C-alpha positions, 0 to 999 in steps of 0.5 A: 600074040598077047601077053597077060601079066596077072598080079594078085594084090599083096597081103592086106590087113583085117585088123581094122574095122574098115570097108573091104575096099579100104584095107591096106597092106600089112608089113609082110604084104609090102615085103612080099610085093617088093620081093616078087617085083624084083623077079617080075622086073625080068619078065616085063617087056619095054611097053605095056598097059598097067591096070589096077583095081581101086581097092587100097591093097591093090593100088598099094601093090601096083604102086610098089611094083611100078616103083620097083620096075621104073614104071611111071606111077601116073601111067597106071590106070586104076579101074573101079570095075577091077574091084571084082572077085568074079572071073567072068567080070575079069575076063570081060575087062581083059577082053576090052583091052585095045588090040594096039596093046600086046602086053597087059598087066592087071593087079586085082583080086582072088577068086577072080585071078585064080579062076581066070588062070584056071579057065585060060591057062594050060595047067591047074593052079590051086591058088594064086597067093597074095603077091602072086604073079602069073604070065599068060600067053595067047596066040591071038591078035585080038584080046577079045579072042583069047581062049586057050592060053599058056602059062609061061611063068609063075612067081609066088612069094613062098618060092622066093623065101 
């Protein structure tokens, strides 16, 4: 069995004239990331890979989550290819995960995350919000064989307030 934990980056700022990849989190985003990570803590196994997009908002979200669940920051793998909004690209990246790993966390972006969840999950989710968390299970031995998964848990900030 393979377990995938998808996290959409927290709310980011549009107020500064920055390149998209350089946009930081807002105060609300930081608060939501802390709130969701407190709940996510109970969903995580002892060992897992943790991948994140290189976008500032994703790296900040991944760092906050890692700190809150006591995951070593130096073990987060920041991947340029995860700076994508395309679910097909996200699928390719996830399917490249080594099969020796049964648990993968990915911190990334929408529309890729919502579309991926709706393609591989067993129920429709209209939108995975910022700081949203989705846990999917796949009854396979290899990441490249993932198809029909089961959504085991969602954690969205709005539900926690």
